[in-house]
C-alpha positions in Angstrom: -6.1 12.3 -3.9 -2.6 10.8 -3.8 -1.2 13.8 -1.9 -4.0 13.6 0.8 -3.5 9.8 1.0 0.3 10.3 1.5 -0.2 13.0 4.2 -2.7 10.8 6.0 -0.4 7.8 6.0 2.5 9.9 7.4 0.3 11.3 10.2 -1.0 7.8 11.1 2.5 6.4 11.1 4.1 9.2 13.2 1.3 9.4 15.7 1.0 5.6 16.0 4.7 5.2 16.7 4.8 8.0 19.3 1.7 6.6 21.1 3.1 3.1 21.1 6.2 4.3 22.8 8.6 4.9 20.0 10.1 2.9 17.1 12.1 0.7 19.5 9.0 -0.3 21.5 7.1 -1.2 18.4 10.1 -3.2 17.1 10.6 -5.0 20.4 6.9 -6.0 20.6 7.0 -7.3 17.0 10.2 -9.3 17.7 8.7 -10.7 20.9 6.0 -12.5 19.0 7.4 -15.9 17.8 7.4 -16.1 14.0 5.9 -12.7 13.5 8.7 -11.2 11.4 10.1 -14.3 9.7 9.5 -15.3 6.1 8.7 -19.0 6.4 6.9 -19.1 9.7 4.0 -17.1 11.1 2.6 -16.0 14.4 -0.7 -17.7 15.6 -2.5 -15.2 17.8 -4.9 -17.8 19.1 -2.2 -20.0 20.6 0.6 -17.4 20.9 3.0 -19.8 19.1 5.1 -19.9 16.0 3.5 -21.8 13.1 4.9 -23.0 9.8 4.1 -20.8 6.7 4.3 -23.4 3.9 5.7 -22.7 0.4 2.2 -23.2 -1.0 0.9 -20.2 1.0 3.8 -18.1 -0.2 3.1 -19.0 -3.8 -0.6 -18.3 -3.2 0.2 -14.8 -1.9 2.7 -14.0 -4.7 -0.1 -14.8 -7.1 -1.7 -11.5 -6.2 0.8 -9.9 -8.6 -0.9 -11.6 -11.6 -4.0 -9.5 -10.9 -2.3 -6.3 -12.1 -2.3 -7.5 -15.7 -6.1 -7.5 -15.8 -7.2 -4.5 -13.8 -9.3 -2.2 -16.1 -9.0 0.9 -13.8 -5.2 0.5 -13.9 -4.8 -0.4 -17.6 -7.1 2.4 -18.7 -4.9 5.0 -17.1 -2.0 3.8 -19.2 -4.1 3.6 -22.3 -5.3 7.2 -21.8 -1.8 8.6 -21.5 -1.4 11.8 -23.6 2.2 10.9 -24.7 3.6 7.4 -25.0 7.0 8.8 -24.2 5.8 9.3 -20.6 5.0 5.6 -20.2 8.4 4.8 -18.8 8.0 7.6 -16.2 4.5 6.5 -15.4 5.7 2.9 -14.8 8.4 4.1 -12.4 6.0 6.4 -10.5 3.3 3.6 -10.3 5.8 1.0 -9.1 7.4 3.3 -6.6 4.0 4.3 -5.2 2.8 0.7 -4.9 5.9 -0.3 -3.0 5.7 2.7 -0.6 1.9 2.4 0.0 2.0 -1.4 0.6 5.1 -1.2 2.9 3.4 1.6 4.9 0.2 -0.4 5.1 2.0 -3.4 6.6 4.0 -1.2 9.0 0.7 0.5 10.2 -0.5 -3.0 11.1 2.7 -3.6 13.1 2.4 -0.2 14.7 -1.3 -0.9 15.5 -0.3 -4.1 17.3 2.3 -2.1 19.3 -0.4 0.4 20.3 -2.6 -2.4 21.4 0.2 -3.8 23.5 0.6 -0.3 25.0 -3.0 -0.4 26.1 -4.3 2.3 23.7 -7.2 0.2 22.5 -8.4 -3.4 22.6 -7.1 -6.0 20.2 -8.9 -5.7 16.9 -9.9 -9.1 15.4 -11.5 -10.2 12.2 -13.0 -7.5 10.0 -12.6 -5.0 12.9 -8.8 -5.1 12.3 -9.4 -3.3 9.1 -10.6 -0.2 11.1 -7.1 0.4 12.6 -6.6 3.7 10.8 -10.1 4.9 11.9 -9.3 3.9 15.5 -6.0 5.8 15.3 -7.8 8.9 13.9 -10.3 8.7 16.7 -7.6 8.5 19.3 -5.7 11.4 17.7 -8.9 13.6 17.7 -9.0 13.6 21.5 -5.7 15.5 21.7 -6.9 19.1 21.0 -8.1 21.1 18.0 -5.0 20.8 15.9 -5.0 17.0 16.5 -8.7 16.9 15.5 -7.9 18.6 12.2 -5.2 16.1 11.5 -7.6 13.3 12.4 -10.0 14.8 9.8 -7.1 14.7 7.3 -6.7 11.0 8.0 -10.4 10.3 7.3 -10.1 12.4 4.1 -7.2 10.2 3.2 -9.3 7.0 3.6 -12.0 8.6 1.4 -9.4 9.6 -1.2 -8.0 6.1 -1.4 -11.5 4.7 -1.8 -12.6 7.2 -4.4 -9.4 6.8 -6.5 -10.4 3.2 -7.1 -14.2 3.4 -6.9 -14.6 6.2 -9.4 -12.5 4.3 -12.0 -14.4 1.0 -11.4 -17.7 2.7 -11.7 -16.7 4.5 -14.9 -15.4 1.3 -16.4 -18.6 -0.5 -15.5 -20.9 2.2 -16.9 -19.0 2.5 -20.2 -19.0 -1.3 -20.5 -22.8 -1.5 -20.0 -23.7 1.5 -22.3 -21.0 1.1 -25.0 -19.6 -2.4 -25.1 -22.8 -4.3 -24.4 -25.9 -2.2 -25.4 -24.6 -0.1 -28.2 -22.2 -2.6 -29.9 -24.4 -5.7 -29.4 -28.1 -4.9 -28.9 -28.8 -1.3 -30.0 -26.3 -0.3 -32.6 -28.0 3.0 -33.4 -28.4 4.1 -29.8 -28.1 7.8 -29.4 -25.5 9.5 -27.3 -28.2 10.8 -24.9 -29.6 7.3 -24.3 -26.1 5.9 -23.8 -25.5 8.5 -21.1 -28.7 7.6 -19.3 -27.8 3.9 -19.4 -24.3 4.7 -18.0 -25.7 6.8 -15.1 -28.3 4.1 -14.3 -25.5 1.5 -14.2 -23.5 3.6 -11.8 -26.5 4.0 -9.6 -27.3 0.3 -9.5 -23.7 -0.7 -8.7 -23.6 2.0 -6.0 -26.8 0.7 -4.4 -25.5 -2.9 -4.4 -22.2 -1.7 -2.8 -24.2 0.0 -0.1 -26.0 -3.3 0.8 -22.7 -5.2 0.9 -21.2 -2.4 3.2 -24.1 -2.7 5.6 -22.8 -6.1 6.8 -20.5 -5.2 9.7 -18.9 -8.6 9.6 -17.9 -8.5 5.9 -14.2 -8.1 5.3 -13.0 -5.5 2.8 -9.9 -7.6 2.2 -12.0 -10.7 1.3 -14.2 -8.7 -1.1 -11.3 -7.0 -2.8 -9.4 -10.4 -2.9 -12.3 -12.0 -4.8 -12.8 -9.1 -7.2 -9.1 -8.9 -7.8 -9.0 -12.6 -8.7 -12.0 -12.1 -11.1 -10.5 -9.2 -13.0 -7.0 -10.8 -13.0 -8.0 -14.2 -14.3 -10.6 -12.9 -16.8 -8.5 -10.2 -18.4 -4.9 -10.8 -17.4 -4.1 -13.7 -19.8 -6.0 -11.9 -22.6 -4.0 -8.7 -22.2 -0.7 -10.5 -22.1 -1.3 -12.8 -25.1 -2.9 -10.0 -27.1 0.3 -8.0 -26.7 2.9 -10.7 -26.9 1.4 -13.5 -29.0 0.2 -12.6 -32.5 -1.5 -16.0 -32.9 -4.2 -15.0 -30.5 -7.7 -15.1 -32.0 -11.1 -13.6 -31.1 -12.5 -17.1 -30.2 -9.5 -17.8 -28.0 -9.8 -14.5 -26.2 -13.5 -15.0 -25.6 -13.1 -18.5 -24.3 -10.1 -17.4 -22.1 -12.1 -14.7 -20.5 -15.1 -16.9 -19.8 -13.1 -19.8 -18.5 -11.0 -17.6 -16.2 -14.0 -15.9 -14.7 -15.9 -19.2 -14.2 -12.8 -20.9 -12.6 -12.5 -18.1 -10.0 -16.0 -19.0 -8.7 -15.5 -22.8 -9.0 -12.2 -22.7 -7.1 -13.4 -20.3 -4.5 -16.6 -22.1 -3.6 -16.0 -25.7 -4.6 -12.3 -26.6 -4.6 -10.6 -24.3 -2.0 -12.9 -25.3 0.9 -11.4 -28.8 0.6 -8.3 -27.3 2.3 -4.8 -28.8 2.3 -3.0 -28.5 -1.1 -6.2 -27.1 -2.6 -6.1 -24.0 -0.4 -4.6 -21.8 -3.0 -5.7 -18.3 -3.9 -8.2 -18.7 -6.7 -6.4 -16.2 -8.9 -3.5 -18.6 -9.6 -5.4 -21.7 -10.9 -8.0 -19.5 -12.7 -5.2 -17.5 -14.4 -3.5 -20.7 -15.6 -6.7 -22.2 -16.8 -7.6 -19.0 -18.8 -4.1 -19.0 -20.3 -4.3 -22.6 -21.4 -7.8 -22.3 -22.8 -6.9 -19.1 -24.7 -3.9 -20.7 -26.3 -5.6 -24.0 -27.1 -8.7 -22.4 -28.7 -6.5 -19.9 -30.6 -4.5 -22.8 -32.1 -7.6 -24.8 -32.9 -9.2 -21.9 -34.8 -8.0 -20.2 -38.0 -5.2 -17.6 -37.8 -6.4 -14.1 -37.1 -6.7 -11.6 -40.0 -3.9 -9.1 -40.4 -6.3 -6.4 -39.1 
């Protein structure tokens, strides 16, 4: 999957730049937009002017990094490693891949804007802007048989990147439902066969729900992922960090931290953030802080954990 994703990104990148008129043309167009390539200002496409990008927004965006501490599909891959001596190598590979993939993703957006300026397709706005790679693949497919095959590779790359996350999320959800909830809480003597059925039904239900969400053409993948990222990060991130680095953590503290972090994501997203101004902070940051404080407070208020 990673190889196909990498090849697809390279094809998109090279074709996009050549279609937009070359690297210089893409760079010139980006530089011509006031505030587009600066750190503390941003370009407003509605007015075509440079707008301030406050420190609060920068902190809010940096808060995305906190989410990695609570991602089950990422943590499980490290937990399942066959040899702990390989953890250092895994960390380097993972970090390098994230830097490359995110940098290329941003650059594809810049290239897509250059292609729009070159008249290759209309300006993509809102959720439609997330289809830029599909649009580039469609454009490429019109340049002959070889180009059509390369376009197919790009679409396969999109599927590969989707599957690499989706399959891990589905497996994590199915195992949680069958093992952690049903078997350990409600039906302790549940057979392996029954557990397998429950896991498969869970996967099916989640897949159907995902299909209904995907039917909305106006829904933004970025917004959905952003909300899910905040939920995972705030619920499990503080727990993982304190379980590893603070031996005074207790079961009660962990439970309260998870619940408070998860609830705070919803409260901040739908009740506080709409107020705007100083409250317009990505929900992961306040929820992460609340979960951390609650976990520490409850752990200190309860008895010390057993040696086990």
